[in-house]
DOBA-713506 format. One record per residue (C-alpha): residue in one letter; residue number from 1; x, y, z. Coordinates in nm, 2 decimals, padded with zeros to 4 digits. Layout:
BEGIN
  residuo  num      c1      c2      c3
        a  NUM       X       Y       Z
...
//
This chain:
BEGIN
  residuo  num      c1      c2      c3
        x    1   12.34   05.94   06.54
        x    2   12.52   05.99   06.22
        x    3   12.52   05.69   06.00
        x    4   12.87   05.53   05.98
        x    5   13.03   05.38   05.67
        x    6   13.23   05.08   05.79
        x    7   13.43   04.84   05.58
        x    8   13.61   04.53   05.71
        x    9   13.98   04.50   05.64
        x   10   14.01   04.15   05.75
        x   11   13.67   04.00   05.71
        x   12   13.66   03.67   05.89
        x   13   14.03   03.71   05.95
        x   14   13.95   03.97   06.21
        x   15   13.78   03.70   06.41
        x   16   14.07   03.47   06.36
        x   17   14.31   03.73   06.51
        x   18   14.06   03.78   06.79
        x   19   14.08   03.42   06.90
        x   20   14.42   03.29   06.80
        x   21   14.58   03.35   07.14
        x   22   14.28   03.25   07.36
        x   23   14.33   02.98   07.62
        x   24   14.21   02.65   07.46
        x   25   13.93   02.62   07.71
        x   26   13.77   02.95   07.79
        x   27   13.52   02.78   08.01
        x   28   13.80   02.68   08.24
        x   29   13.88   03.05   08.33
        x   30   13.79   03.09   08.69
        x   31   13.52   03.34   08.78
        x   32   13.57   03.47   09.14
        x   33   13.27   03.50   09.37
        x   34   13.22   03.88   09.41
        x   35   12.92   04.09   09.46
        x   36   12.80   04.27   09.15
        x   37   12.47   04.40   09.03
        x   38   12.33   04.30   08.69
        x   39   12.16   04.58   08.52
        x   40   12.03   04.68   08.17
        x   41   11.96   05.01   07.99
        x   42   11.85   05.10   07.64
        x   43   12.11   05.13   07.36
        x   44   12.17   05.47   07.21
        x   45   11.98   05.37   06.90
        x   46   11.69   05.23   07.10
        x   47   11.70   04.90   06.92
        x   48   11.80   04.67   07.21
        x   49   11.86   04.68   07.58
        x   50   12.23   04.66   07.68
        x   51   12.32   04.43   07.97
        x   52   12.60   04.48   08.22
        x   53   12.74   04.39   08.56
        x   54   12.82   04.67   08.80
        x   55   13.10   04.62   09.06
        x   56   13.08   04.88   09.33
        x   57   13.40   05.00   09.51
        x   58   13.17   05.16   09.78
        x   59   13.28   05.51   09.70
        x   60   13.09   05.76   09.50
        x   61   13.41   05.94   09.43
        x   62   13.58   05.64   09.28
        x   63   13.66   05.66   08.90
        x   64   13.46   05.42   08.69
        x   65   13.60   05.18   08.44
        x   66   13.38   05.10   08.14
        x   67   13.50   04.75   08.06
        x   68   13.42   04.60   07.71
        x   69   13.50   04.25   07.59
        x   70   13.65   04.11   07.27
        x   71   13.48   03.93   06.97
        x   72   13.27   03.63   07.05
        x   73   13.27   03.70   07.42
        x   74   13.06   03.86   07.70
        x   75   13.08   04.06   08.02
        x   76   13.15   03.73   08.20
        x   77   13.52   03.76   08.12
        x   78   13.54   04.04   08.38
        x   79   13.41   03.83   08.66
        x   80   13.77   03.73   08.73
        x   81   13.92   04.06   08.65
        x   82   13.68   04.33   08.78
        x   83   13.73   04.24   09.15
        x   84   14.10   04.32   09.13
        x   85   14.01   04.66   08.96
        x   86   13.77   04.72   09.25
        x   87   14.05   04.64   09.50
        x   88   14.25   04.92   09.33
        x   89   13.97   05.16   09.41
        x   90   13.77   05.17   09.08
        x   91   13.40   05.11   09.02
        x   92   13.36   04.88   08.72
        x   93   13.07   04.85   08.46
        x   94   13.13   04.54   08.25
        x   95   12.92   04.56   07.94
        x   96   12.77   04.31   07.70
        x   97   12.81   04.46   07.35
        x   98   12.59   04.33   07.08
        x   99   12.89   04.19   06.88
        x  100   12.98   03.89   07.09
        x  101   12.84   03.55   07.21
        x  102   12.95   03.42   07.55
        x  103   13.23   03.37   07.79
        x  104   13.24   03.05   07.99
        x  105   12.88   03.00   08.10
        x  106   12.79   03.37   08.08
        x  107   12.58   03.44   07.77
        x  108   12.61   03.78   07.60
        x  109   12.25   03.90   07.65
        x  110   12.29   04.21   07.43
        x  111   12.40   03.99   07.15
        x  112   12.11   03.75   07.22
        x  113   11.85   04.02   07.20
        x  114   12.00   04.18   06.89
        x  115   12.02   03.83   06.73
        x  116   11.66   03.75   06.82
        x  117   11.55   04.07   06.64
        x  118   11.77   03.99   06.33
        x  119   11.98   04.30   06.39
        x  120   12.33   04.32   06.26
        x  121   12.60   04.23   06.51
        x  122   12.92   04.34   06.34
        x  123   13.19   04.52   06.54
        x  124   13.08   04.87   06.45
        x  125   12.71   04.79   06.54
        x  126   12.83   04.80   06.91
        x  127   12.89   05.18   06.90
        x  128   12.54   05.27   07.02
        x  129   12.59   05.03   07.31
        x  130   12.92   05.19   07.41
        x  131   12.76   05.54   07.40
        x  132   12.47   05.42   07.61
        x  133   12.70   05.27   07.86
        x  134   12.88   05.60   07.90
        x  135   12.55   05.78   07.95
        x  136   12.45   05.53   08.21
        x  137   12.78   05.56   08.39
        x  138   12.76   05.94   08.40
        x  139   12.39   06.01   08.44
        x  140   12.27   05.71   08.65
        x  141   12.58   05.61   08.84
        x  142   12.70   05.97   08.86
        x  143   13.06   05.88   08.76
        x  144   13.27   06.20   08.74
        x  145   13.57   06.03   08.59
        x  146   13.53   05.75   08.33
        x  147   13.81   05.52   08.20
        x  148   13.76   05.33   07.87
        x  149   13.88   04.97   07.90
        x  150   13.86   04.77   07.58
        x  151   13.98   04.44   07.43
        x  152   14.05   04.35   07.06
        x  153   13.77   04.50   06.85
        x  154   13.63   04.70   07.15
        x  155   13.99   04.83   07.21
        x  156   13.99   04.96   06.85
        x  157   13.65   05.11   06.91
        x  158   13.80   05.28   07.21
        x  159   14.02   05.49   06.98
        x  160   13.71   05.59   06.78
        x  161   13.51   05.67   07.10
        x  162   13.78   05.87   07.26
        x  163   13.89   06.04   06.94
        x  164   13.53   06.15   06.86
        x  165   13.44   06.24   07.22
        x  166   13.76   06.38   07.36
        x  167   13.61   06.53   07.67
        x  168   13.43   06.22   07.78
        x  169   13.71   06.00   07.91
        x  170   13.99   06.04   08.16
        x  171   14.20   05.76   08.02
        x  172   14.21   05.48   07.76
        x  173   14.32   05.12   07.83
        x  174   14.34   04.88   07.54
        x  175   14.44   04.52   07.50
        x  176   14.51   04.39   07.15
        x  177   14.37   04.67   06.94
        x  178   14.43   04.65   06.56
        x  179   14.31   04.78   06.23
        x  180   14.03   04.53   06.21
        x  181   13.79   04.76   06.03
        x  182   13.75   05.12   05.90
        x  183   13.49   05.37   06.01
        x  184   13.38   05.63   05.76
        x  185   13.69   05.54   05.55
        x  186   13.92   05.62   05.84
        x  187   14.16   05.38   05.99
        x  188   14.18   05.34   06.37
        x  189   14.52   05.51   06.36
        x  190   14.34   05.82   06.22
        x  191   14.12   05.83   06.53
        x  192   14.43   05.78   06.75
        x  193   14.55   06.12   06.62
        x  194   14.27   06.28   06.83
        x  195   14.34   06.08   07.15
        x  196   14.49   06.33   07.39
        x  197   14.45   06.15   07.72
        x  198   14.67   05.90   07.91
        x  199   14.66   05.57   07.71
        x  200   14.78   05.22   07.78
        x  201   14.83   04.96   07.50
        x  202   14.92   04.60   07.56
        x  203   14.88   04.26   07.39
        x  204   15.04   03.92   07.34
        x  205   15.40   03.93   07.24
        x  206   15.35   03.85   06.88
        x  207   15.07   04.11   06.82
        x  208   15.27   04.43   06.85
        x  209   15.28   04.47   06.48
        x  210   14.90   04.48   06.47
        x  211   14.89   04.80   06.68
        x  212   15.22   04.98   06.67
        x  213   15.11   05.22   06.39
        x  214   14.80   05.31   06.60
        x  215   15.02   05.36   06.90
        x  216   15.26   05.59   06.71
        x  217   14.96   05.80   06.60
        x  218   14.83   05.87   06.95
        x  219   14.83   06.24   07.01
        x  220   14.89   06.22   07.39
        x  221   15.24   06.22   07.52
        x  222   15.12   06.03   07.82
        x  223   15.11   05.69   07.66
        x  224   15.25   05.35   07.77
        x  225   15.28   05.02   07.60
        x  226   15.36   04.67   07.73
        x  227   15.42   04.32   07.58
        x  228   15.56   04.04   07.79
        x  229   15.92   03.91   07.75
        x  230   15.90   03.58   07.95
        x  231   15.59   03.43   07.79
        x  232   15.37   03.48   07.49
        x  233   15.06   03.61   07.67
        x  234   14.71   03.59   07.52
        x  235   14.50   03.80   07.30
        x  236   14.28   04.06   07.48
        x  237   14.18   04.11   07.84
        x  238   14.19   03.73   07.93
        x  239   14.57   03.77   07.97
        x  240   14.48   03.94   08.30
        x  241   14.31   03.62   08.43
        x  242   14.42   03.48   08.76
        x  243   14.45   03.14   08.59
        x  244   14.78   03.25   08.45
        x  245   15.06   03.30   08.70
        x  246   15.25   03.52   08.46
        x  247   14.95   03.75   08.43
        x  248   15.13   03.96   08.70
        x  249   15.36   04.07   08.42
        x  250   15.06   04.26   08.28
        x  251   14.91   04.36   08.61
        x  252   15.22   04.55   08.73
        x  253   15.24   04.81   08.45
        x  254   14.86   04.83   08.43
        x  255   14.83   04.90   08.80
        x  256   15.10   05.17   08.78
        x  257   14.91   05.33   08.49
        x  258   14.57   05.31   08.67
        x  259   14.71   05.46   08.99
        x  260   14.86   05.75   08.79
        x  261   14.52   05.84   08.63
        x  262   14.31   05.77   08.93
//
């Protein structure tokens, strides 16, 4: 894998943005009882094992959503969200990236392993984990159609992943992306110029300024954005949580988008 030169634009401020709109008590987010299989596979750089939960829609022909969390979090955030995606007819692979920590009582095991080996766990260090997850989805789970689903820093990495691997993904879903870092001296908006697949961008109401330039650079004409009008929303994918009655404001446009790309 080509070595990447990455510089942080916001430093610790990126983490502040990632967390500023979280619910005050993440541990209080409900986690529905749903059958999933916990798995692991080697990262693309071979330095750690990547841990994930696989939610099966019981159809080999179902598209697969690769679901990635935000800063300081884990795959546990999708235990409340993935069942609804499965109900829409999608298989879901919720992945622990090595840049994270935990969500509720679900520890990020990829982060824990990287940390135990004194490996760097900055946002960009998660790229080999994302690439390995795609390989596992297509080669082991035999997914024919893969949708990238990212939150905060992993949403930004979604533009990099799709922009540099344009034939890999069928659609891109992002919650609260932003110019949190550069990759090879390129802004995230630069990678958006190469994104020519259906794209959904959403966030809390007050975050649109963080991603509108990225959105305007998306090459695809099949793009859709949403911010709520009746409430502030939250940063990242947690705004889809069933704990928030107004989460339906997000689910409605997201569902319409996903049905269109299915």
